[in-house]
LOZA-48758 format. One line per field, with one value per residue: residue number from 1; residue in three letters; x, y, z of N, C-alpha, C in turn. Coordinates in steps of 0.05 Angstrom, whole numbers, always signed. Atoms other than C-alpha are relative to their C-alpha. Layout:
<pts>
i c(NUM; ...)
aa c(ALA; ...)
npx c(X; ...)
npy c(Y; ...)
npz c(Z; ...)
capx c(X; ...)
capy c(Y; ...)
capz c(Z; ...)
cpx c(X; ...)
cpy c(Y; ...)
cpz c(Z; ...)
</pts>
This chain:
<pts>
i c(1; 2; 3; 4; 5; 6; 7; 8; 9; 10; 11; 12; 13; 14; 15; 16; 17; 18; 19; 20; 21; 22; 23; 24; 25; 26; 27; 28; 29; 30; 31; 32; 33; 34; 35; 36; 37; 38; 39; 40; 41; 42; 43; 44; 45; 46; 47; 48; 49; 50; 51; 52; 53; 54; 55; 56; 57; 58; 59; 60; 61; 62; 63; 64; 65; 66; 67; 68; 69; 70; 71; 72; 73; 74; 75; 76; 77; 78; 79; 80; 81; 82; 83; 84; 85; 86; 87; 88; 89; 90; 91; 92; 93; 94; 95; 96; 97; 98; 99; 100; 101; 102; 103; 104; 105; 106; 107; 108; 109; 110; 111; 112; 113; 114; 115; 116; 117; 118; 119; 120; 121; 122; 123; 124; 125; 126; 127; 128; 129; 130; 131; 132; 133; 134; 135; 136; 137; 138; 139; 140; 141; 142; 143; 144; 145; 146; 147; 148; 149; 150; 151; 152; 153; 154; 155; 156; 157; 158; 159; 160; 161; 162; 163; 164; 165; 166; 167; 168; 169; 170; 171; 172; 173; 174; 175; 176; 177; 178; 179; 180; 181; 182; 183; 184; 185; 186; 187; 188; 189; 190; 191; 192; 193; 194; 195; 196; 197; 198; 199; 200; 201; 202; 203; 204; 205; 206; 207; 208; 209; 210; 211; 212; 213; 214; 215; 216; 217; 218; 219; 220; 221; 222; 223; 224; 225; 226; 227; 228; 229; 230; 231; 232; 233; 234; 235; 236; 237; 238; 239; 240; 241; 242; 243; 244; 245; 246; 247; 248; 249; 250; 251; 252; 253; 254; 255; 256; 257; 258; 259; 260; 261; 262; 263; 264; 265; 266; 267; 268; 269; 270; 271; 272; 273; 274; 275; 276; 277; 278; 279; 280; 281; 282; 283; 284; 285; 286; 287; 288; 289; 290; 291; 292; 293; 294; 295; 296; 297; 298; 299; 300; 301; 302; 303; 304; 305; 306; 307; 308; 309; 310; 311; 312; 313; 314; 315; 316; 317; 318; 319; 320; 321; 322; 323; 324; 325; 326; 327; 328; 329; 330; 331; 332; 333; 334; 335; 336; 337; 338; 339; 340; 341; 342; 343; 344; 345; 346; 347; 348; 349; 350; 351; 352; 353; 354; 355; 356; 357; 358; 359; 360)
aa c(UNK; UNK; UNK; UNK; UNK; UNK; UNK; UNK; UNK; UNK; UNK; UNK; UNK; UNK; UNK; UNK; UNK; UNK; UNK; UNK; UNK; UNK; UNK; UNK; UNK; UNK; UNK; UNK; UNK; UNK; UNK; UNK; UNK; UNK; UNK; UNK; UNK; UNK; UNK; UNK; UNK; UNK; UNK; UNK; UNK; UNK; UNK; UNK; UNK; UNK; UNK; UNK; UNK; UNK; UNK; UNK; UNK; UNK; UNK; UNK; UNK; UNK; UNK; UNK; UNK; UNK; UNK; UNK; UNK; UNK; UNK; UNK; UNK; UNK; UNK; UNK; UNK; UNK; UNK; UNK; UNK; UNK; UNK; UNK; UNK; UNK; UNK; UNK; UNK; UNK; UNK; UNK; UNK; UNK; UNK; UNK; UNK; UNK; UNK; UNK; UNK; UNK; UNK; UNK; UNK; UNK; UNK; UNK; UNK; UNK; UNK; UNK; UNK; UNK; UNK; UNK; UNK; UNK; UNK; UNK; UNK; UNK; UNK; UNK; UNK; UNK; UNK; UNK; UNK; UNK; UNK; UNK; UNK; UNK; UNK; UNK; UNK; UNK; UNK; UNK; UNK; UNK; UNK; UNK; UNK; UNK; UNK; UNK; UNK; UNK; UNK; UNK; UNK; UNK; UNK; UNK; UNK; UNK; UNK; UNK; UNK; UNK; UNK; UNK; UNK; UNK; UNK; UNK; UNK; UNK; UNK; UNK; UNK; UNK; UNK; UNK; UNK; UNK; UNK; UNK; UNK; UNK; UNK; UNK; UNK; UNK; UNK; UNK; UNK; UNK; UNK; UNK; UNK; UNK; UNK; UNK; UNK; UNK; UNK; UNK; UNK; UNK; UNK; UNK; UNK; UNK; UNK; UNK; UNK; UNK; UNK; UNK; UNK; UNK; UNK; UNK; UNK; UNK; UNK; UNK; UNK; UNK; UNK; UNK; UNK; UNK; UNK; UNK; UNK; UNK; UNK; UNK; UNK; UNK; UNK; UNK; UNK; UNK; UNK; UNK; UNK; UNK; UNK; UNK; UNK; UNK; UNK; UNK; UNK; UNK; UNK; UNK; UNK; UNK; UNK; UNK; UNK; UNK; UNK; UNK; UNK; UNK; UNK; UNK; UNK; UNK; UNK; UNK; UNK; UNK; UNK; UNK; UNK; UNK; UNK; UNK; UNK; UNK; UNK; UNK; UNK; UNK; UNK; UNK; UNK; UNK; UNK; UNK; UNK; UNK; UNK; UNK; UNK; UNK; UNK; UNK; UNK; UNK; UNK; UNK; UNK; UNK; UNK; UNK; UNK; UNK; UNK; UNK; UNK; UNK; UNK; UNK; UNK; UNK; UNK; UNK; UNK; UNK; UNK; UNK; UNK; UNK; UNK; UNK; UNK; UNK; UNK; UNK; UNK; UNK; UNK; UNK; UNK; UNK; UNK; UNK; UNK; UNK; UNK; UNK; UNK; UNK; UNK; UNK; UNK; UNK; UNK; UNK; UNK; UNK; UNK; UNK; UNK; UNK; UNK; UNK; UNK; UNK; UNK; UNK)
npx c(+6; +18; -13; +9; +6; +8; +10; -6; -15; +3; -10; -16; +16; -14; +5; +15; +19; +21; +27; +0; +19; +27; +16; +2; +26; +6; +19; +19; -8; +7; -10; +2; -14; -11; -10; -15; +9; -13; +19; -10; +8; +18; -11; -21; +5; -1; +5; -25; -22; -21; -11; +17; -13; +15; -7; +11; +9; -7; +24; +9; -24; -15; +12; -17; +14; -13; +2; -7; -10; -18; -29; -13; +5; -18; -27; -3; -1; -16; -26; -3; +15; -12; -23; +11; +14; -17; -25; +0; +27; -1; +10; +29; +9; +0; +17; +17; +29; +13; +29; +12; -21; -19; -20; +7; -22; +8; -12; +3; +8; +28; +17; +10; -22; -4; +23; -4; -24; +6; +19; -15; -13; +20; +19; -12; +19; +17; -16; +3; +27; +6; +28; +8; +14; +27; +18; -5; -1; -12; -28; -9; -29; -18; -28; -16; +18; -13; -12; -27; -21; -6; -8; -28; -17; -4; -14; -28; -9; -1; -13; +20; -8; +22; +19; -14; +1; +27; +3; -17; +14; +22; -12; -9; +24; +12; -20; -16; -21; +3; +26; +16; +9; +20; +24; +11; +13; +25; +20; +9; +18; +24; +15; +13; -4; -24; -2; -21; -24; -9; -26; -18; -8; -18; -26; -12; -9; -21; -24; -6; -9; -22; +9; +3; +13; +29; +5; +9; +28; +14; -1; +17; +28; +6; +1; +26; +21; +0; -3; +19; +1; -25; -14; -6; +24; +11; -7; -15; -28; -9; -24; -23; -19; -1; -13; +19; +21; -10; +1; +28; +9; -15; +7; +28; +9; -19; +9; +23; -11; -13; +21; +12; -20; -3; +24; -1; -21; +7; +4; +27; +7; -22; +11; +2; +26; +0; +23; -8; -12; +22; +16; -15; -2; +26; +3; -18; +11; +24; -6; -18; +14; +5; -23; -24; -4; -3; -26; -7; -5; +25; +17; -11; +7; +27; +0; -9; +23; +20; -11; +5; +29; +4; -10; +18; +23; -10; -1; -23; -9; -15; -27; +0; +7; -24; -20; +9; -3; -29; -9; +10; -17; -26; +3; +3; -25; -17; +8; -7; -29; -8; +11; -21; -11; +20; +1; -27; -6; -18; -21; +11; +9; -21; -7; +19; +27; +14; -6; +14; -16; +6; +24; -6)
npy c(-27; +4; +2; -22; -24; -20; -23; -24; -17; +8; -21; +9; +1; -16; +11; +25; +7; -19; +11; +29; +9; -7; +22; -2; -7; +18; -7; +22; +15; +29; +10; -21; +7; -24; +5; +24; +23; +0; -2; -13; +16; -15; +2; -20; -22; -22; -26; -17; +18; -14; +19; +23; +26; +15; +28; +14; +28; +18; +14; -2; -14; -13; -25; -16; -12; -24; -7; -28; -1; -22; +6; -3; +24; +21; -7; +3; +28; +18; -12; -1; -23; -25; -6; -9; -26; -22; -1; -17; -1; +3; +27; +0; -20; +9; +23; +7; -2; -15; +5; -22; -19; +12; +19; +29; +19; +28; +21; +26; +21; +9; -22; +4; -5; -29; -11; +6; -14; -28; -3; +4; -25; -20; +11; +24; +16; +15; +22; +22; +10; +15; +7; +26; +13; +10; -23; -21; -27; -2; +7; +9; -5; +22; -4; +4; +1; +11; -22; -7; +10; -20; -24; +3; +1; -27; -15; +5; -10; -30; -11; -10; +15; +0; +21; +25; +5; +8; +27; +16; +2; +19; +27; +9; +4; +26; +21; -3; +20; +12; +12; -21; -18; +14; +0; -27; -1; +16; -15; -22; +11; +9; -23; -15; +11; -8; +15; +20; -6; +20; +8; +2; -27; -8; +13; -13; -27; +2; +5; -24; -20; +12; +3; +29; +9; +2; +23; +26; +1; -2; +27; +18; -5; +8; +30; +8; -8; +17; +28; +18; -6; +3; -26; -11; -12; -19; -27; -14; +5; -9; -16; +14; +12; +29; +8; -4; +19; +24; -4; +2; +28; +16; -7; +5; +19; +6; -11; +16; +25; -7; -3; +26; +16; -13; +5; +28; +3; -15; +13; -9; -3; -2; +5; +28; +10; +11; -10; -22; +10; +10; -22; -16; +14; -3; -28; -5; +14; -15; -27; +1; +8; -22; -18; +12; -7; -29; -12; +11; -20; -12; +20; +5; -23; +4; +24; -10; -14; +20; +14; -18; +2; +27; -1; -16; +17; +22; +25; +12; -16; -24; +6; +13; -21; -17; +16; +2; -26; -4; +17; -12; -23; +10; +12; -22; -13; +18; -1; -26; -3; +18; -8; -4; +26; +14; -10; -4; -29; -5; -18; -26; -17; -10; +17; -6; +7; +15; -11; -26; -21; -2; -17; -28)
npz c(+12; +23; +26; +18; -15; +21; -14; +15; -17; -28; -17; -23; -25; -20; -26; +5; -21; +0; +1; +0; -19; +8; +12; +29; +10; +22; +21; +4; +24; +0; +26; +21; +24; +13; +27; +6; -16; -26; -22; -24; -23; -19; -27; -3; +19; -19; +13; +1; +9; +15; +19; +7; +3; +20; +2; +23; -5; +22; +8; +28; +9; -21; -9; -17; -23; -9; -28; -3; -27; -6; +1; -26; -16; +10; -7; -29; -9; +18; +6; +30; +11; -10; +17; +26; -1; -11; +14; +24; +12; +29; +8; +2; +19; +28; +8; -23; +2; -22; -3; -15; -6; -19; +12; -2; -3; +5; -16; +14; -20; +1; -9; -27; -19; -2; -15; -29; -10; -3; -22; -25; -6; -8; -20; -11; -16; +18; +9; -19; +2; +24; +2; -11; +22; -8; -6; +20; -9; -27; -1; -26; -4; +8; -7; +24; +24; +25; +16; -10; +17; +20; -13; -8; +23; +10; -21; +3; +26; +2; -23; -20; -24; -20; +8; -6; -29; -7; +8; -18; -26; +4; +2; -26; -16; +8; -3; -24; -4; -26; -4; -13; +21; +15; -17; +3; +27; -2; -16; +16; +20; -14; -9; +21; +27; +14; +25; -2; +16; +20; -10; +23; +7; -21; +5; +23; -7; -20; +16; +14; -20; -17; -28; -3; -25; +6; +16; -12; -5; +25; +12; -17; +5; +27; +1; -11; +18; +24; -8; +13; +29; +14; -1; +27; +12; -18; +9; -20; +2; +26; -1; -10; +19; -2; -25; -22; +3; -11; -30; -8; +2; -19; -27; -6; -20; -22; -26; -9; -10; -25; -20; -7; -15; -26; -17; -9; -20; -24; -26; -4; -28; -19; -27; -8; +7; +26; +13; +16; +24; +17; +9; +19; +26; +12; +8; +23; +24; +9; +10; +23; +24; +18; +2; +10; +28; +3; -4; -26; -20; -8; -14; -26; -16; -9; -17; -27; -12; -8; -24; -23; -6; -12; -27; -16; -5; -16; +15; -13; -22; +7; +9; +26; +19; +4; +15; +28; +13; +3; +21; +25; +5; +9; +26; +19; +4; +15; +28; +10; +4; +21; +26; +20; +8; +15; +28; +10; -1; -22; +9; +9; -22; -18; -23; -22; +7; -21; -27; -6; +12; +29; +5; -8)
capx c(+246; +190; +209; +170; +171; +130; +123; +121; +142; +154; +160; +212; +179; +199; +166; +148; +110; +64; -9; +10; -37; -96; -152; -151; -208; -241; -272; -336; -315; -343; -300; -295; -277; -232; -198; -172; -212; -170; -206; -196; -196; -254; -212; -156; -182; -160; -182; -114; -73; -6; +11; -24; +0; -19; -20; -35; -77; -63; -135; -173; -174; -118; -140; -102; -122; -105; -93; -94; -49; +3; +77; +93; +59; +97; +162; +151; +141; +183; +257; +254; +200; +234; +297; +255; +216; +271; +328; +346; +282; +307; +288; +215; +214; +219; +168; +117; +42; -6; -76; -120; -57; -20; +44; +34; +80; +72; +85; +96; +67; +2; -55; -85; -18; -10; -79; -66; +2; -23; -81; -31; +4; -60; -104; -60; -118; -160; -103; -118; -190; -215; -284; -320; -343; -402; -429; -434; -413; -378; -304; -266; -199; -142; -72; -49; -94; -81; -63; +1; +40; +33; +40; +106; +134; +123; +145; +211; +216; +202; +235; +173; +206; +146; +101; +153; +154; +78; +81; +139; +100; +40; +84; +114; +44; +20; +84; +105; +168; +145; +88; +64; +60; +19; -29; -38; -55; -106; -139; -142; -176; -225; -246; -265; -273; -206; -198; -158; -87; -58; +1; +29; +31; +64; +119; +131; +135; +176; +227; +223; +233; +286; +246; +260; +232; +162; +169; +160; +90; +70; +93; +58; -9; -5; +10; -53; -93; -72; -70; -131; -117; -64; -11; +4; -68; -81; -85; -52; +15; +19; +73; +119; +182; +200; +245; +191; +139; +183; +190; +115; +103; +158; +134; +61; +29; +93; +63; -1; +39; +79; +14; -15; +49; +56; -15; -6; +55; +20; +25; -48; -47; +1; -44; -56; -128; -133; -200; -165; -127; -191; -230; -174; -166; -241; -241; -182; -212; -277; -244; -194; -246; -258; -188; -139; -149; -142; -85; -48; -25; -94; -129; -80; -93; -167; -153; -116; -177; -223; -177; -184; -260; -258; -216; -264; -320; -278; -276; -207; -167; -130; -59; -77; -110; -48; -4; -45; -45; +30; +41; -3; +38; +103; +77; +55; +122; +158; +117; +129; +204; +208; +171; +236; +263; +197; +202; +278; +285; +337; +389; +341; +314; +353; +387; +336; +276; +225; +255; +224; +282; +261; +197; +231)
capy c(+270; +280; +260; +317; +387; +435; +502; +571; +619; +604; +664; +656; +636; +690; +657; +584; +582; +640; +622; +550; +545; +576; +529; +515; +545; +498; +512; +473; +418; +350; +319; +384; +366; +418; +423; +360; +315; +333; +327; +374; +333; +353; +332; +383; +444; +504; +575; +607; +552; +572; +509; +451; +380; +337; +261; +212; +149; +88; +69; +67; +121; +153; +211; +268; +291; +361; +380; +454; +463; +510; +513; +536; +475; +427; +464; +464; +389; +361; +375; +358; +409; +460; +454; +461; +522; +561; +546; +579; +599; +590; +516; +535; +585; +541; +495; +498; +488; +531; +519; +576; +619; +571; +533; +458; +404; +333; +276; +206; +171; +133; +184; +151; +152; +225; +241; +205; +236; +307; +296; +271; +338; +378; +333; +285; +265; +243; +197; +154; +140; +90; +73; +17; -31; -56; +15; +60; +131; +116; +117; +86; +101; +58; +51; +31; +49; +13; +81; +84; +44; +96; +153; +126; +112; +184; +212; +178; +198; +272; +279; +289; +269; +288; +242; +186; +194; +187; +122; +95; +110; +73; +13; +11; +18; -43; -82; -75; -112; -129; -173; -115; -72; -125; -130; -54; -61; -116; -73; -14; -56; -83; -14; +15; -4; -1; -20; -85; -78; -114; -153; -167; -93; -80; -130; -97; -27; -49; -75; -10; +32; -15; -28; -102; -104; -97; -161; -219; -200; -182; -251; -285; -251; -262; -336; -342; -306; -351; -415; -445; -418; -427; -373; -366; -346; -301; -227; -206; -234; -200; -153; -207; -227; -300; -303; -274; -320; -379; -351; -347; -418; -448; -411; -428; -464; -463; -418; -459; -523; -489; -470; -539; -572; -520; -529; -605; -596; -553; -575; -575; -578; -555; -570; -634; -639; -685; -652; -590; -631; -665; -600; -563; -616; -615; -539; -536; -587; -547; -479; -502; -527; -458; -430; -479; -455; -380; -332; -365; -302; -271; -335; -349; -279; -295; -363; -327; -282; -342; -376; -315; -319; -394; -380; -327; -378; -427; -478; -493; -466; -400; -429; -473; -414; -371; -427; -437; -363; -360; -418; -385; -321; -360; -397; -332; -300; -362; -361; -287; -291; -347; -310; -286; -357; -385; -342; -342; -269; -277; -240; -185; -161; -120; -152; -119; -146; -172; -134; -73; -31; -46; -6; +57)
capz c(-356; -407; -477; -508; -479; -521; -487; -519; -465; -392; -345; -290; -224; -175; -115; -123; -57; -74; -61; -50; +10; -25; -44; -119; -158; -208; -275; -285; -331; -349; -403; -442; -513; -546; -614; -645; -599; -538; -471; -412; -348; -302; -242; -254; -290; -248; -264; -249; -283; -312; -351; -386; -377; -437; -439; -495; -485; -528; -540; -606; -626; -585; -542; -510; -441; -415; -342; -327; -266; -235; -250; -180; -150; -196; -182; -107; -103; -161; -169; -244; -258; -214; -257; -321; -298; -263; -310; -377; -413; -484; -485; -479; -536; -598; -631; -575; -568; -528; -502; -478; -480; -433; -449; -460; -434; -460; -412; -441; -380; -371; -367; -305; -270; -287; -260; -194; -188; -199; -151; -99; -104; -96; -53; -13; +33; -26; -46; +15; -6; -57; -83; -46; -100; -59; -46; -107; -95; -29; -15; +43; +75; +49; +77; +8; -51; -118; -149; -107; -158; -212; -163; -136; -204; -226; -159; -168; -241; -229; -161; -116; -50; -6; -46; -42; +33; +37; -2; +39; +103; +75; +58; +127; +158; +119; +129; +202; +222; +292; +316; +360; +298; +262; +322; +318; +244; +259; +312; +264; +211; +262; +286; +219; +146; +112; +39; +36; +12; -48; -19; -88; -103; -36; -52; -120; -91; -31; -81; -120; -56; -26; +38; +49; +120; +90; +51; +102; +123; +52; +26; +85; +73; -2; +8; +50; -2; -60; -20; -52; -122; -174; -160; -234; -247; -187; -206; -141; -161; -229; -205; -178; -215; -224; -163; -117; -147; -129; -58; -53; -75; -32; +29; +23; +82; +125; +178; +180; +189; +244; +279; +275; +300; +355; +381; +382; +425; +477; +549; +564; +640; +694; +753; +791; +768; +708; +693; +666; +615; +589; +587; +551; +498; +485; +483; +435; +387; +385; +375; +323; +275; +246; +248; +218; +146; +160; +173; +232; +268; +267; +289; +344; +369; +371; +403; +460; +471; +472; +523; +568; +562; +578; +639; +663; +657; +697; +641; +668; +726; +727; +724; +665; +630; +640; +615; +552; +536; +547; +499; +446; +453; +445; +384; +350; +363; +336; +272; +264; +273; +222; +167; +133; +133; +107; +44; +36; +57; +112; +71; +50; +117; +167; +227; +273; +237; +287; +346; +380; +354; +282; +290; +316)
cpx c(-18; +15; -7; -8; -7; -13; +9; +17; -5; +12; +15; -18; +15; -4; -17; -21; -24; -27; -2; -21; -29; -14; -2; -28; -5; -18; -19; +6; -9; +8; -4; +17; +9; +10; +16; -8; +13; -22; +13; -10; -17; +12; +21; -3; -2; -1; +26; +24; +21; +14; -20; +17; -17; +10; -14; -8; +6; -24; -6; -26; +15; -13; +19; -17; +17; -6; +10; +9; +19; +29; +12; -5; +18; +29; +5; +4; +19; +25; +4; -14; +12; +24; -10; -10; +17; +27; -1; -27; +1; -11; -30; -10; -4; -19; -20; -29; -10; -29; -11; +22; +21; +19; -9; +25; -11; +16; -6; -12; -30; -18; -12; +21; +5; -22; +4; +23; -6; -20; +14; +14; -20; -18; +11; -20; -18; +15; -4; -28; -4; -29; -5; -18; -29; -20; +6; +0; +13; +29; +7; +29; +16; +28; +16; -17; +15; +15; +29; +22; +8; +10; +30; +19; +6; +13; +30; +12; +4; +10; -19; +6; -22; -20; +12; -2; -27; -4; +16; -13; -23; +10; +8; -24; -12; +19; +17; +20; -1; -28; -19; -11; -23; -26; -14; -15; -26; -21; -11; -21; -27; -18; -16; +5; +25; +3; +23; +23; +7; +29; +20; +11; +20; +27; +14; +11; +21; +27; +9; +12; +24; -8; -5; -15; -30; -7; -10; -30; -16; -1; -19; -29; -8; -1; -26; -21; -2; +2; -17; -3; +27; +15; +4; -24; -13; +8; +17; +30; +11; +26; +25; +18; +2; +12; -20; -23; +9; +0; -28; -9; +14; -8; -28; -4; +21; -10; -23; +9; +13; -21; -12; +19; +3; -23; +0; +20; -5; -1; -27; -8; +26; -9; -2; -27; +0; -24; +7; +11; -22; -16; +14; +2; -27; -5; +17; -11; -24; +8; +19; -13; -3; +24; +24; +6; +5; +28; +9; +4; -25; -17; +12; -5; -28; -2; +8; -23; -21; +9; -5; -29; -6; +9; -18; -25; +7; -3; +24; +12; +18; +29; +1; -8; +24; +21; -7; +4; +29; +11; -10; +17; +27; -1; -3; +27; +20; -7; +8; +30; +11; -11; +22; +12; -20; +0; +28; +9; +20; +22; -10; -7; +23; +5; -19; -29; -13; +4; -15; +15; -7; -22; +5; +15)
cpy c(-4; -1; +22; +24; +22; +23; +25; +19; -7; +22; -12; +2; +15; -10; -25; -6; +19; -13; -30; -11; +8; -23; +4; +6; -15; +14; -23; -14; -29; -11; +20; -9; +25; -8; -25; -24; -2; +4; +13; -16; +16; -1; +21; +21; +25; +27; +16; -17; +16; -19; -23; -24; -16; -29; -13; -29; -17; -16; +4; +16; +12; +26; +15; +13; +23; +5; +28; +5; +24; -8; +1; -24; -23; +5; -4; -29; -18; +14; +2; +23; +26; +8; +10; +29; +23; +2; +18; -3; -6; -27; +0; +18; -10; -24; -9; +2; +17; -8; +21; +20; -11; -18; -29; -17; -28; -19; -27; -21; -7; +22; -4; +5; +30; +13; -5; +15; +30; +4; -5; +25; +20; -9; -25; -17; -17; -25; -25; -11; -13; -6; -28; -13; -7; +23; +22; +28; +5; -7; -8; +6; -25; +7; +0; -3; -12; +21; +6; -9; +21; +26; -1; +1; +28; +18; -4; +11; +30; +13; +12; -15; -2; -22; -28; -7; -9; -30; -19; -4; -19; -29; -10; -5; -27; -23; +3; -23; -13; -12; +20; +19; -13; -1; +28; +3; -16; +15; +23; -9; -8; +23; +14; -14; +12; -17; -20; +6; -23; -7; -3; +27; +11; -11; +14; +27; +0; -5; +26; +21; -10; +1; -29; -9; -2; -27; -25; -1; +1; -28; -19; +4; -8; -30; -11; +5; -18; -29; -19; +5; -5; +26; +12; +14; +22; +28; +15; -5; +9; +16; -14; -10; -30; -9; +3; -19; -27; +1; -5; -29; -18; +5; -5; -22; -5; +10; -16; -27; +5; +3; -26; -17; +12; -5; -29; -5; +15; -18; +9; +4; +2; -5; -30; -12; -10; +12; +24; -9; -9; +24; +17; -13; +2; +28; +7; -12; +15; +27; +0; -8; +22; +18; -11; +8; +30; +9; -7; +21; +13; -19; -8; +23; -3; -24; +9; +15; -19; -16; +17; -2; -27; +0; +15; -15; -25; -27; -16; +20; +23; -6; -13; +20; +18; -14; -3; +26; +6; -17; +10; +24; -9; -11; +22; +14; -17; +1; +26; +2; -18; +7; +6; -26; -16; +8; +7; +29; +7; +21; +28; +18; +9; -18; +4; -7; -18; +11; +27; +22; +4; +18; +29; +14)
cpz c(-24; -26; -18; +17; -20; +14; -15; +16; +29; +18; +24; +25; +22; +28; -3; +21; +1; -4; +2; +20; -6; -13; -30; -9; -26; -21; -3; -25; +3; -27; -22; -24; -14; -28; -3; +16; +27; +22; +24; +24; +19; +28; +6; -22; +16; -14; -4; -9; -16; -19; -5; -3; -20; -1; -24; +8; -25; -9; -30; -1; +23; +8; +18; +22; +11; +29; +3; +29; +3; -1; +27; +18; -9; +9; +30; +8; -16; -9; -31; -12; +10; -18; -28; +1; +9; -14; -24; -15; -30; -10; -4; -23; -29; -3; +21; -7; +23; +0; +18; +9; +20; -14; +6; +3; -2; +18; -13; +17; -4; +10; +28; +21; +4; +16; +30; +12; +5; +23; +27; +8; +11; +23; +13; +17; -18; -10; +17; +0; -27; -1; +12; -21; +7; +5; -20; +11; +27; -2; +29; +3; -8; +8; -26; -24; -24; -16; +9; -19; -21; +12; +8; -23; -11; +21; -1; -26; +0; +26; +20; +26; +21; -7; +4; +29; +9; -7; +17; +27; -2; -2; +27; +19; -6; +3; +24; +3; +28; +3; +14; -21; -17; +17; -1; -26; +1; +16; -15; -20; +13; +8; -22; -27; -13; -25; +1; -19; -19; +7; -23; -9; +21; -4; -23; +8; +22; -13; -13; +19; +17; +29; +5; +25; -3; -11; +15; +5; -26; -14; +16; -7; -29; -3; +11; -20; -24; +7; -15; -30; -12; +0; -27; -12; +18; -7; +20; -1; -27; +1; +10; -23; +6; +26; +23; -2; +11; +31; +10; +1; +20; +29; +8; +21; +23; +27; +11; +11; +27; +22; +9; +17; +28; +19; +10; +22; +26; +24; +10; +29; +17; +29; +6; -9; -29; -16; -19; -27; -20; -11; -21; -27; -15; -11; -24; -25; -11; -12; -24; -26; -20; -5; -15; -29; -4; +4; +29; +22; +10; +16; +27; +20; +11; +19; +29; +14; +9; +25; +25; +8; +13; +29; +18; +7; +16; -14; +9; +19; -9; -8; -27; -22; -7; -16; -29; -15; -5; -24; -28; -8; -11; -28; -21; -5; -16; -30; -12; -6; -22; -28; -21; -10; -18; -30; -11; +0; +22; -8; -9; +23; +17; +24; +23; -7; +22; +28; +3; -13; -29; -6; +7; -21)
</pts>
């Protein structure tokens, strides 16, 4: 709950859903500076606003940012604000500030977090887009934008259950508990540009939301990302606690070693023709040169597709092609099912992790 609530008069909200579906009308604003150096946010400056949210930055000098929004929108989405605005009105009558005739409510939270949180209430679709650094002025869809951390923290603080559900869905989308779910995610990324997710942030928020089944894949992908760097210096692990950092370090390279050992144990030929064995060994050596340092599950998936192409070109016979592809599938599934063990998460994930039922 806000530590400072400074409101003069707050009329009782007779119908919190009134006009909720109407498009908000904006006042033309571009960092409007008002009295005392306060700045009206150009992102949330609504003509028919009924309350002003005020935040304080901790820069030099400190600056207060004002967001002109609607009480009924806050009350509709946030149980904490609903209690404030529909409860006894006496609390709003003493020692309050006003701006443009509107009551002012101070929030002690980070101004950027407040902005992203309020925009999530008004423009949920925009929440799923982030700027593309390589292309100025262009945004791209993101399953899990960096702003989600602040949004979720405030959603939990102020009781915005719908917003929490959106973040939880994004977490589960980026952290499937089945190999089939991961393959769907890989296909989605391949079809269109999707802003890459921050696995370290996913781990932190999965802990915050108590969604442990998201963790194995997030740890796995983060371990690949920091493989060639010092984990203690990588910015993507800033949100990890000491225990999770130890998990990351101890689990590094386990899946890659499993892939290498598994491929070496492949039965390369099931037919009578020795030629298939020789051709398959040569083909594997050639195709493994560019994949052994990458993400094992993704590269084994590509290796399976290459094996199908090789079979179509009759590089080796149909039975040997089918056998190779079957072994690749079995190795991928084995690596997947051992992800919780690799990162010491056996006791964290649900009993159904990895099974088809876990995704339903």
